PyMOL Python script that loads the backbone (N, CA, C, O; Angstrom):
from pymol import cmd

cmd.read_pdbstr("""\
ATOM      1  N   MET A   1     -23.499  28.228  -5.876  1.00  0.00           N
ATOM      2  CA  MET A   1     -22.855  27.288  -6.773  1.00  0.00           C
ATOM      3  C   MET A   1     -21.880  28.070  -7.648  1.00  0.00           C
ATOM      4  O   MET A   1     -22.291  28.886  -8.473  1.00  0.00           O
ATOM      5  N   THR A   2     -20.612  27.819  -7.463  1.00  0.00           N
ATOM      6  CA  THR A   2     -19.579  28.509  -8.241  1.00  0.00           C
ATOM      7  C   THR A   2     -19.147  27.641  -9.420  1.00  0.00           C
ATOM      8  O   THR A   2     -19.464  26.453  -9.487  1.00  0.00           O
ATOM      9  N   GLU A   3     -18.425  28.252 -10.338  1.00  0.00           N
ATOM     10  CA  GLU A   3     -18.032  27.558 -11.561  1.00  0.00           C
ATOM     11  C   GLU A   3     -17.156  26.340 -11.274  1.00  0.00           C
ATOM     12  O   GLU A   3     -17.263  25.330 -11.970  1.00  0.00           O
ATOM     13  N   ASP A   4     -16.290  26.418 -10.256  1.00  0.00           N
ATOM     14  CA  ASP A   4     -15.431  25.278  -9.941  1.00  0.00           C
ATOM     15  C   ASP A   4     -16.241  24.080  -9.453  1.00  0.00           C
ATOM     16  O   ASP A   4     -15.913  22.938  -9.775  1.00  0.00           O
ATOM     17  N   VAL A   5     -17.285  24.330  -8.684  1.00  0.00           N
ATOM     18  CA  VAL A   5     -18.141  23.246  -8.198  1.00  0.00           C
ATOM     19  C   VAL A   5     -18.944  22.651  -9.359  1.00  0.00           C
ATOM     20  O   VAL A   5     -19.061  21.431  -9.476  1.00  0.00           O
ATOM     21  N   GLU A   6     -19.492  23.511 -10.210  1.00  0.00           N
ATOM     22  CA  GLU A   6     -20.247  23.026 -11.373  1.00  0.00           C
ATOM     23  C   GLU A   6     -19.364  22.180 -12.291  1.00  0.00           C
ATOM     24  O   GLU A   6     -19.788  21.127 -12.767  1.00  0.00           O
ATOM     25  N   ASP A   7     -18.135  22.643 -12.536  1.00  0.00           N
ATOM     26  CA  ASP A   7     -17.232  21.903 -13.408  1.00  0.00           C
ATOM     27  C   ASP A   7     -16.823  20.574 -12.765  1.00  0.00           C
ATOM     28  O   ASP A   7     -16.700  19.565 -13.460  1.00  0.00           O
ATOM     29  N   THR A   8     -16.613  20.567 -11.465  1.00  0.00           N
ATOM     30  CA  THR A   8     -16.272  19.326 -10.761  1.00  0.00           C
ATOM     31  C   THR A   8     -17.408  18.322 -10.876  1.00  0.00           C
ATOM     32  O   THR A   8     -17.160  17.141 -11.120  1.00  0.00           O
ATOM     33  N   LEU A   9     -18.642  18.765 -10.706  1.00  0.00           N
ATOM     34  CA  LEU A   9     -19.790  17.867 -10.843  1.00  0.00           C
ATOM     35  C   LEU A   9     -19.888  17.303 -12.258  1.00  0.00           C
ATOM     36  O   LEU A   9     -20.212  16.130 -12.445  1.00  0.00           O
ATOM     37  N   ARG A  10     -19.609  18.141 -13.244  1.00  0.00           N
ATOM     38  CA  ARG A  10     -19.618  17.692 -14.644  1.00  0.00           C
ATOM     39  C   ARG A  10     -18.545  16.626 -14.870  1.00  0.00           C
ATOM     40  O   ARG A  10     -18.792  15.632 -15.552  1.00  0.00           O
ATOM     41  N   ILE A  11     -17.362  16.829 -14.303  1.00  0.00           N
ATOM     42  CA  ILE A  11     -16.267  15.862 -14.426  1.00  0.00           C
ATOM     43  C   ILE A  11     -16.651  14.542 -13.766  1.00  0.00           C
ATOM     44  O   ILE A  11     -16.417  13.472 -14.326  1.00  0.00           O
ATOM     45  N   LEU A  12     -17.236  14.620 -12.581  1.00  0.00           N
ATOM     46  CA  LEU A  12     -17.614  13.406 -11.862  1.00  0.00           C
ATOM     47  C   LEU A  12     -18.727  12.650 -12.579  1.00  0.00           C
ATOM     48  O   LEU A  12     -18.743  11.419 -12.574  1.00  0.00           O
ATOM     49  N   ASN A  13     -19.656  13.375 -13.194  1.00  0.00           N
ATOM     50  CA  ASN A  13     -20.728  12.724 -13.957  1.00  0.00           C
ATOM     51  C   ASN A  13     -20.204  12.018 -15.207  1.00  0.00           C
ATOM     52  O   ASN A  13     -20.849  11.106 -15.725  1.00  0.00           O
ATOM     53  N   ASN A  14     -19.039  12.440 -15.687  1.00  0.00           N
ATOM     54  CA  ASN A  14     -18.409  11.837 -16.863  1.00  0.00           C
ATOM     55  C   ASN A  14     -17.066  11.212 -16.470  1.00  0.00           C
ATOM     56  O   ASN A  14     -16.074  11.352 -17.184  1.00  0.00           O
ATOM     57  N   PHE A  15     -17.050  10.534 -15.345  1.00  0.00           N
ATOM     58  CA  PHE A  15     -15.836   9.975 -14.748  1.00  0.00           C
ATOM     59  C   PHE A  15     -15.005   9.190 -15.756  1.00  0.00           C
ATOM     60  O   PHE A  15     -13.809   9.442 -15.905  1.00  0.00           O
ATOM     61  N   ASP A  16     -15.629   8.245 -16.446  1.00  0.00           N
ATOM     62  CA  ASP A  16     -14.886   7.356 -17.346  1.00  0.00           C
ATOM     63  C   ASP A  16     -14.155   8.113 -18.450  1.00  0.00           C
ATOM     64  O   ASP A  16     -12.997   7.811 -18.742  1.00  0.00           O
ATOM     65  N   ALA A  17     -14.800   9.072 -19.055  1.00  0.00           N
ATOM     66  CA  ALA A  17     -14.174   9.839 -20.137  1.00  0.00           C
ATOM     67  C   ALA A  17     -12.982  10.638 -19.621  1.00  0.00           C
ATOM     68  O   ALA A  17     -11.927  10.664 -20.254  1.00  0.00           O
ATOM     69  N   TYR A  18     -13.151  11.285 -18.479  1.00  0.00           N
ATOM     70  CA  TYR A  18     -12.057  12.079 -17.915  1.00  0.00           C
ATOM     71  C   TYR A  18     -10.927  11.188 -17.401  1.00  0.00           C
ATOM     72  O   TYR A  18      -9.755  11.548 -17.522  1.00  0.00           O
ATOM     73  N   TYR A  19     -11.260  10.051 -16.840  1.00  0.00           N
ATOM     74  CA  TYR A  19     -10.239   9.122 -16.364  1.00  0.00           C
ATOM     75  C   TYR A  19      -9.383   8.626 -17.526  1.00  0.00           C
ATOM     76  O   TYR A  19      -8.159   8.563 -17.413  1.00  0.00           O
ATOM     77  N   ASP A  20     -10.016   8.276 -18.631  1.00  0.00           N
ATOM     78  CA  ASP A  20      -9.272   7.841 -19.820  1.00  0.00           C
ATOM     79  C   ASP A  20      -8.349   8.938 -20.338  1.00  0.00           C
ATOM     80  O   ASP A  20      -7.215   8.667 -20.734  1.00  0.00           O
ATOM     81  N   THR A  21      -8.836  10.171 -20.335  1.00  0.00           N
ATOM     82  CA  THR A  21      -8.030  11.305 -20.789  1.00  0.00           C
ATOM     83  C   THR A  21      -6.819  11.504 -19.887  1.00  0.00           C
ATOM     84  O   THR A  21      -5.713  11.743 -20.373  1.00  0.00           O
ATOM     85  N   LEU A  22      -7.024  11.406 -18.577  1.00  0.00           N
ATOM     86  CA  LEU A  22      -5.910  11.554 -17.637  1.00  0.00           C
ATOM     87  C   LEU A  22      -4.837  10.496 -17.877  1.00  0.00           C
ATOM     88  O   LEU A  22      -3.642  10.795 -17.862  1.00  0.00           O
ATOM     89  N   ARG A  23      -5.266   9.282 -18.094  1.00  0.00           N
ATOM     90  CA  ARG A  23      -4.317   8.194 -18.320  1.00  0.00           C
ATOM     91  C   ARG A  23      -3.524   8.412 -19.606  1.00  0.00           C
ATOM     92  O   ARG A  23      -2.320   8.161 -19.649  1.00  0.00           O
ATOM     93  N   LYS A  24      -4.203   8.880 -20.653  1.00  0.00           N
ATOM     94  CA  LYS A  24      -3.519   9.112 -21.932  1.00  0.00           C
ATOM     95  C   LYS A  24      -2.481  10.223 -21.817  1.00  0.00           C
ATOM     96  O   LYS A  24      -1.436  10.169 -22.466  1.00  0.00           O
ATOM     97  N   LYS A  25      -2.766  11.228 -20.996  1.00  0.00           N
ATOM     98  CA  LYS A  25      -1.857  12.373 -20.845  1.00  0.00           C
ATOM     99  C   LYS A  25      -0.861  12.186 -19.705  1.00  0.00           C
ATOM    100  O   LYS A  25      -0.049  13.074 -19.443  1.00  0.00           O
ATOM    101  N   PHE A  26      -0.914  11.036 -19.022  1.00  0.00           N
ATOM    102  CA  PHE A  26      -0.038  10.748 -17.888  1.00  0.00           C
ATOM    103  C   PHE A  26      -0.146  11.817 -16.799  1.00  0.00           C
ATOM    104  O   PHE A  26       0.859  12.235 -16.223  1.00  0.00           O
ATOM    105  N   LYS A  27      -1.361  12.246 -16.530  1.00  0.00           N
ATOM    106  CA  LYS A  27      -1.603  13.255 -15.501  1.00  0.00           C
ATOM    107  C   LYS A  27      -2.315  12.604 -14.317  1.00  0.00           C
ATOM    108  O   LYS A  27      -2.997  11.591 -14.470  1.00  0.00           O
ATOM    109  N   GLU A  28      -2.148  13.198 -13.135  1.00  0.00           N
ATOM    110  CA  GLU A  28      -2.812  12.678 -11.949  1.00  0.00           C
ATOM    111  C   GLU A  28      -4.042  13.495 -11.562  1.00  0.00           C
ATOM    112  O   GLU A  28      -5.030  12.947 -11.075  1.00  0.00           O
ATOM    113  N   TYR A  29      -3.976  14.795 -11.779  1.00  0.00           N
ATOM    114  CA  TYR A  29      -5.033  15.680 -11.295  1.00  0.00           C
ATOM    115  C   TYR A  29      -5.694  16.439 -12.433  1.00  0.00           C
ATOM    116  O   TYR A  29      -5.091  16.685 -13.478  1.00  0.00           O
ATOM    117  N   ILE A  30      -6.946  16.802 -12.201  1.00  0.00           N
ATOM    118  CA  ILE A  30      -7.693  17.701 -13.086  1.00  0.00           C
ATOM    119  C   ILE A  30      -7.983  18.954 -12.282  1.00  0.00           C
ATOM    120  O   ILE A  30      -8.383  18.882 -11.120  1.00  0.00           O
ATOM    121  N   THR A  31      -7.780  20.092 -12.903  1.00  0.00           N
ATOM    122  CA  THR A  31      -8.109  21.353 -12.257  1.00  0.00           C
ATOM    123  C   THR A  31      -9.403  21.871 -12.870  1.00  0.00           C
ATOM    124  O   THR A  31      -9.439  22.194 -14.057  1.00  0.00           O
ATOM    125  N   PRO A  32     -10.473  21.953 -12.070  1.00  0.00           N
ATOM    126  CA  PRO A  32     -11.734  22.465 -12.616  1.00  0.00           C
ATOM    127  C   PRO A  32     -11.622  23.949 -12.988  1.00  0.00           C
ATOM    128  O   PRO A  32     -10.815  24.693 -12.430  1.00  0.00           O
ATOM    129  N   ARG A  33     -12.454  24.349 -13.942  1.00  0.00           N
ATOM    130  CA  ARG A  33     -12.489  25.763 -14.324  1.00  0.00           C
ATOM    131  C   ARG A  33     -12.866  26.623 -13.128  1.00  0.00           C
ATOM    132  O   ARG A  33     -13.666  26.222 -12.282  1.00  0.00           O
ATOM    133  N   LYS A  34     -12.277  27.806 -13.072  1.00  0.00           N
ATOM    134  CA  LYS A  34     -12.562  28.739 -11.984  1.00  0.00           C
ATOM    135  C   LYS A  34     -12.833  30.120 -12.558  1.00  0.00           C
ATOM    136  O   LYS A  34     -12.146  30.566 -13.477  1.00  0.00           O
ATOM    137  N   ASN A  35     -13.816  30.777 -12.025  1.00  0.00           N
ATOM    138  CA  ASN A  35     -14.116  32.143 -12.398  1.00  0.00           C
ATOM    139  C   ASN A  35     -13.130  33.041 -11.647  1.00  0.00           C
ATOM    140  O   ASN A  35     -12.979  32.909 -10.433  1.00  0.00           O
ATOM    141  N   GLU A  36     -12.461  33.948 -12.353  1.00  0.00           N
ATOM    142  CA  GLU A  36     -11.465  34.817 -11.713  1.00  0.00           C
ATOM    143  C   GLU A  36     -12.073  35.653 -10.597  1.00  0.00           C
ATOM    144  O   GLU A  36     -11.432  35.883  -9.571  1.00  0.00           O
ATOM    145  N   ARG A  37     -13.281  36.099 -10.787  1.00  0.00           N
ATOM    146  CA  ARG A  37     -13.947  36.904  -9.748  1.00  0.00           C
ATOM    147  C   ARG A  37     -14.150  36.079  -8.478  1.00  0.00           C
ATOM    148  O   ARG A  37     -13.888  36.556  -7.374  1.00  0.00           O
ATOM    149  N   ASP A  38     -14.614  34.849  -8.640  1.00  0.00           N
ATOM    150  CA  ASP A  38     -14.792  33.972  -7.483  1.00  0.00           C
ATOM    151  C   ASP A  38     -13.458  33.695  -6.805  1.00  0.00           C
ATOM    152  O   ASP A  38     -13.379  33.620  -5.579  1.00  0.00           O
ATOM    153  N   LEU A  39     -12.417  33.546  -7.604  1.00  0.00           N
ATOM    154  CA  LEU A  39     -11.092  33.292  -7.062  1.00  0.00           C
ATOM    155  C   LEU A  39     -10.609  34.475  -6.220  1.00  0.00           C
ATOM    156  O   LEU A  39     -10.088  34.286  -5.121  1.00  0.00           O
ATOM    157  N   LEU A  40     -10.782  35.676  -6.730  1.00  0.00           N
ATOM    158  CA  LEU A  40     -10.352  36.872  -6.000  1.00  0.00           C
ATOM    159  C   LEU A  40     -11.186  37.119  -4.742  1.00  0.00           C
ATOM    160  O   LEU A  40     -10.677  37.621  -3.739  1.00  0.00           O
ATOM    161  N   LEU A  41     -12.470  36.763  -4.804  1.00  0.00           N
ATOM    162  CA  LEU A  41     -13.340  36.965  -3.646  1.00  0.00           C
ATOM    163  C   LEU A  41     -13.256  35.824  -2.632  1.00  0.00           C
ATOM    164  O   LEU A  41     -13.899  35.874  -1.583  1.00  0.00           O
ATOM    165  N   GLY A  42     -12.475  34.811  -2.941  1.00  0.00           N
ATOM    166  CA  GLY A  42     -12.308  33.695  -2.014  1.00  0.00           C
ATOM    167  C   GLY A  42     -13.482  32.735  -1.987  1.00  0.00           C
ATOM    168  O   GLY A  42     -13.697  32.048  -0.988  1.00  0.00           O
ATOM    169  N   ARG A  43     -14.244  32.677  -3.071  1.00  0.00           N
ATOM    170  CA  ARG A  43     -15.409  31.783  -3.124  1.00  0.00           C
ATOM    171  C   ARG A  43     -15.112  30.447  -3.782  1.00  0.00           C
ATOM    172  O   ARG A  43     -15.980  29.576  -3.833  1.00  0.00           O
ATOM    173  N   VAL A  44     -13.892  30.273  -4.287  1.00  0.00           N
ATOM    174  CA  VAL A  44     -13.518  29.010  -4.921  1.00  0.00           C
ATOM    175  C   VAL A  44     -13.331  27.963  -3.830  1.00  0.00           C
ATOM    176  O   VAL A  44     -12.663  28.213  -2.826  1.00  0.00           O
ATOM    177  N   MET A  45     -13.924  26.790  -4.032  1.00  0.00           N
ATOM    178  CA  MET A  45     -13.835  25.737  -3.026  1.00  0.00           C
ATOM    179  C   MET A  45     -12.903  24.609  -3.438  1.00  0.00           C
ATOM    180  O   MET A  45     -12.198  24.061  -2.591  1.00  0.00           O
ATOM    181  N   ILE A  46     -12.881  24.250  -4.714  1.00  0.00           N
ATOM    182  CA  ILE A  46     -12.158  23.066  -5.159  1.00  0.00           C
ATOM    183  C   ILE A  46     -10.942  23.475  -5.981  1.00  0.00           C
ATOM    184  O   ILE A  46     -11.068  24.141  -7.008  1.00  0.00           O
ATOM    185  N   ASP A  47      -9.769  23.069  -5.517  1.00  0.00           N
ATOM    186  CA  ASP A  47      -8.529  23.390  -6.206  1.00  0.00           C
ATOM    187  C   ASP A  47      -8.265  22.396  -7.324  1.00  0.00           C
ATOM    188  O   ASP A  47      -7.999  22.793  -8.459  1.00  0.00           O
ATOM    189  N   LYS A  48      -8.335  21.092  -7.009  1.00  0.00           N
ATOM    190  CA  LYS A  48      -8.125  20.066  -8.021  1.00  0.00           C
ATOM    191  C   LYS A  48      -8.740  18.757  -7.548  1.00  0.00           C
ATOM    192  O   LYS A  48      -9.026  18.576  -6.365  1.00  0.00           O
ATOM    193  N   ILE A  49      -8.938  17.846  -8.502  1.00  0.00           N
ATOM    194  CA  ILE A  49      -9.482  16.532  -8.160  1.00  0.00           C
ATOM    195  C   ILE A  49      -8.640  15.450  -8.814  1.00  0.00           C
ATOM    196  O   ILE A  49      -8.028  15.653  -9.863  1.00  0.00           O
ATOM    197  N   ARG A  50      -8.627  14.308  -8.170  1.00  0.00           N
ATOM    198  CA  ARG A  50      -7.878  13.165  -8.681  1.00  0.00           C
ATOM    199  C   ARG A  50      -8.852  12.009  -8.885  1.00  0.00           C
ATOM    200  O   ARG A  50      -9.636  11.679  -7.996  1.00  0.00           O
ATOM    201  N   LEU A  51      -8.792  11.410 -10.047  1.00  0.00           N
ATOM    202  CA  LEU A  51      -9.642  10.269 -10.371  1.00  0.00           C
ATOM    203  C   LEU A  51      -8.766   9.027 -10.466  1.00  0.00           C
ATOM    204  O   LEU A  51      -7.696   9.055 -11.074  1.00  0.00           O
ATOM    205  N   ARG A  52      -9.225   7.948  -9.865  1.00  0.00           N
ATOM    206  CA  ARG A  52      -8.486   6.691  -9.985  1.00  0.00           C
ATOM    207  C   ARG A  52      -9.429   5.516  -9.833  1.00  0.00           C
ATOM    208  O   ARG A  52     -10.541   5.649  -9.322  1.00  0.00           O
ATOM    209  N   VAL A  53      -8.970   4.374 -10.282  1.00  0.00           N
ATOM    210  CA  VAL A  53      -9.755   3.152 -10.193  1.00  0.00           C
ATOM    211  C   VAL A  53      -8.887   2.101  -9.518  1.00  0.00           C
ATOM    212  O   VAL A  53      -7.764   1.838  -9.948  1.00  0.00           O
ATOM    213  N   GLU A  54      -9.421   1.502  -8.455  1.00  0.00           N
ATOM    214  CA  GLU A  54      -8.734   0.427  -7.744  1.00  0.00           C
ATOM    215  C   GLU A  54      -9.707  -0.726  -7.580  1.00  0.00           C
ATOM    216  O   GLU A  54     -10.789  -0.564  -7.016  1.00  0.00           O
ATOM    217  N   LYS A  55      -9.319  -1.877  -8.072  1.00  0.00           N
ATOM    218  CA  LYS A  55     -10.147  -3.072  -7.982  1.00  0.00           C
ATOM    219  C   LYS A  55     -11.569  -2.820  -8.494  1.00  0.00           C
ATOM    220  O   LYS A  55     -12.549  -3.183  -7.844  1.00  0.00           O
ATOM    221  N   ASN A  56     -11.660  -2.201  -9.652  1.00  0.00           N
ATOM    222  CA  ASN A  56     -12.938  -1.871 -10.313  1.00  0.00           C
ATOM    223  C   ASN A  56     -13.812  -0.914  -9.510  1.00  0.00           C
ATOM    224  O   ASN A  56     -15.016  -0.831  -9.753  1.00  0.00           O
ATOM    225  N   GLN A  57     -13.231  -0.200  -8.568  1.00  0.00           N
ATOM    226  CA  GLN A  57     -13.971   0.787  -7.783  1.00  0.00           C
ATOM    227  C   GLN A  57     -13.459   2.185  -8.137  1.00  0.00           C
ATOM    228  O   GLN A  57     -12.254   2.436  -8.095  1.00  0.00           O
ATOM    229  N   LYS A  58     -14.369   3.085  -8.481  1.00  0.00           N
ATOM    230  CA  LYS A  58     -14.007   4.457  -8.838  1.00  0.00           C
ATOM    231  C   LYS A  58     -13.786   5.265  -7.556  1.00  0.00           C
ATOM    232  O   LYS A  58     -14.629   5.273  -6.659  1.00  0.00           O
ATOM    233  N   ILE A  59     -12.633   5.945  -7.487  1.00  0.00           N
ATOM    234  CA  ILE A  59     -12.272   6.730  -6.302  1.00  0.00           C
ATOM    235  C   ILE A  59     -11.956   8.153  -6.742  1.00  0.00           C
ATOM    236  O   ILE A  59     -11.253   8.374  -7.728  1.00  0.00           O
ATOM    237  N   VAL A  60     -12.488   9.114  -5.990  1.00  0.00           N
ATOM    238  CA  VAL A  60     -12.253  10.525  -6.263  1.00  0.00           C
ATOM    239  C   VAL A  60     -11.624  11.163  -5.035  1.00  0.00           C
ATOM    240  O   VAL A  60     -12.136  11.026  -3.924  1.00  0.00           O
ATOM    241  N   SER A  61     -10.510  11.860  -5.240  1.00  0.00           N
ATOM    242  CA  SER A  61      -9.881  12.638  -4.174  1.00  0.00           C
ATOM    243  C   SER A  61     -10.059  14.109  -4.516  1.00  0.00           C
ATOM    244  O   SER A  61      -9.738  14.539  -5.623  1.00  0.00           O
ATOM    245  N   ILE A  62     -10.566  14.872  -3.570  1.00  0.00           N
ATOM    246  CA  ILE A  62     -10.803  16.297  -3.794  1.00  0.00           C
ATOM    247  C   ILE A  62      -9.823  17.095  -2.951  1.00  0.00           C
ATOM    248  O   ILE A  62      -9.720  16.898  -1.741  1.00  0.00           O
ATOM    249  N   VAL A  63      -9.102  18.004  -3.610  1.00  0.00           N
ATOM    250  CA  VAL A  63      -8.199  18.913  -2.909  1.00  0.00           C
ATOM    251  C   VAL A  63      -8.900  20.266  -2.860  1.00  0.00           C
ATOM    252  O   VAL A  63      -9.117  20.908  -3.888  1.00  0.00           O
ATOM    253  N   PHE A  64      -9.247  20.686  -1.653  1.00  0.00           N
ATOM    254  CA  PHE A  64      -9.951  21.944  -1.478  1.00  0.00           C
ATOM    255  C   PHE A  64      -8.970  23.116  -1.511  1.00  0.00           C
ATOM    256  O   PHE A  64      -7.786  22.961  -1.212  1.00  0.00           O
ATOM    257  N   ASP A  65      -9.479  24.276  -1.876  1.00  0.00           N
ATOM    258  CA  ASP A  65      -8.697  25.495  -1.869  1.00  0.00           C
ATOM    259  C   ASP A  65      -8.224  25.766  -0.438  1.00  0.00           C
ATOM    260  O   ASP A  65      -8.922  25.455   0.527  1.00  0.00           O
ATOM    261  N   LYS A  66      -7.043  26.341  -0.320  1.00  0.00           N
ATOM    262  CA  LYS A  66      -6.470  26.548   1.015  1.00  0.00           C
ATOM    263  C   LYS A  66      -7.270  27.526   1.873  1.00  0.00           C
ATOM    264  O   LYS A  66      -7.104  27.554   3.093  1.00  0.00           O
ATOM    265  N   ARG A  67      -8.127  28.321   1.258  1.00  0.00           N
ATOM    266  CA  ARG A  67      -8.924  29.287   2.031  1.00  0.00           C
ATOM    267  C   ARG A  67     -10.241  28.726   2.542  1.00  0.00           C
ATOM    268  O   ARG A  67     -10.954  29.411   3.276  1.00  0.00           O
ATOM    269  N   VAL A  68     -10.577  27.508   2.174  1.00  0.00           N
ATOM    270  CA  VAL A  68     -11.821  26.888   2.627  1.00  0.00           C
ATOM    271  C   VAL A  68     -11.619  26.406   4.055  1.00  0.00           C
ATOM    272  O   VAL A  68     -10.670  25.679   4.348  1.00  0.00           O
ATOM    273  N   ASN A  69     -12.521  26.820   4.940  1.00  0.00           N
ATOM    274  CA  ASN A  69     -12.361  26.409   6.331  1.00  0.00           C
ATOM    275  C   ASN A  69     -12.960  25.022   6.572  1.00  0.00           C
ATOM    276  O   ASN A  69     -13.785  24.535   5.799  1.00  0.00           O
ATOM    277  N   GLU A  70     -12.531  24.420   7.636  1.00  0.00           N
ATOM    278  CA  GLU A  70     -12.926  23.048   7.972  1.00  0.00           C
ATOM    279  C   GLU A  70     -14.440  22.917   8.155  1.00  0.00           C
ATOM    280  O   GLU A  70     -15.027  21.900   7.785  1.00  0.00           O
ATOM    281  N   GLU A  71     -15.055  23.922   8.711  1.00  0.00           N
ATOM    282  CA  GLU A  71     -16.503  23.905   8.947  1.00  0.00           C
ATOM    283  C   GLU A  71     -17.285  23.779   7.639  1.00  0.00           C
ATOM    284  O   GLU A  71     -18.271  23.044   7.567  1.00  0.00           O
ATOM    285  N   SER A  72     -16.845  24.492   6.616  1.00  0.00           N
ATOM    286  CA  SER A  72     -17.510  24.420   5.309  1.00  0.00           C
ATOM    287  C   SER A  72     -17.390  23.023   4.701  1.00  0.00           C
ATOM    288  O   SER A  72     -18.339  22.523   4.099  1.00  0.00           O
ATOM    289  N   ILE A  73     -16.246  22.408   4.856  1.00  0.00           N
ATOM    290  CA  ILE A  73     -16.037  21.055   4.324  1.00  0.00           C
ATOM    291  C   ILE A  73     -16.935  20.065   5.049  1.00  0.00           C
ATOM    292  O   ILE A  73     -17.539  19.199   4.415  1.00  0.00           O
ATOM    293  N   LEU A  74     -17.029  20.178   6.348  1.00  0.00           N
ATOM    294  CA  LEU A  74     -17.880  19.269   7.127  1.00  0.00           C
ATOM    295  C   LEU A  74     -19.351  19.424   6.742  1.00  0.00           C
ATOM    296  O   LEU A  74     -20.085  18.436   6.709  1.00  0.00           O
ATOM    297  N   ARG A  75     -19.791  20.648   6.451  1.00  0.00           N
ATOM    298  CA  ARG A  75     -21.178  20.857   6.014  1.00  0.00           C
ATOM    299  C   ARG A  75     -21.424  20.192   4.670  1.00  0.00           C
ATOM    300  O   ARG A  75     -22.497  19.633   4.441  1.00  0.00           O
ATOM    301  N   LEU A  76     -20.439  20.246   3.780  1.00  0.00           N
ATOM    302  CA  LEU A  76     -20.577  19.623   2.468  1.00  0.00           C
ATOM    303  C   LEU A  76     -20.674  18.112   2.554  1.00  0.00           C
ATOM    304  O   LEU A  76     -21.442  17.493   1.818  1.00  0.00           O
ATOM    305  N   VAL A  77     -19.913  17.528   3.432  1.00  0.00           N
ATOM    306  CA  VAL A  77     -19.830  16.074   3.515  1.00  0.00           C
ATOM    307  C   VAL A  77     -21.042  15.483   4.233  1.00  0.00           C
ATOM    308  O   VAL A  77     -21.455  14.364   3.926  1.00  0.00           O
ATOM    309  N   SER A  78     -21.605  16.205   5.166  1.00  0.00           N
ATOM    310  CA  SER A  78     -22.730  15.661   5.938  1.00  0.00           C
ATOM    311  C   SER A  78     -24.056  15.781   5.240  1.00  0.00           C
ATOM    312  O   SER A  78     -25.079  15.362   5.781  1.00  0.00           O
TER     313      SER A  78
END
""", "prot")
cmd.dss("prot")
cmd.show_as("cartoon", "prot")
cmd.util.cbc("prot")
cmd.orient("prot")
């Protein structure tokens, strides 16, 4: 569990507060905190996330770091 994953989970658990903040700042994406060591070692998984609401349904888009391979993403989703 790296800092970017922990921060992403914290953001998702507080979706409404972060969504309101994004709207006030006219921003689309949130960049989770990343540990520099994890970044240099290639252990960072999440680059940024997008929160939105459509028809009262909360939607999250996750942009993975470019070094994350497809196999790792499939393991996470399943």
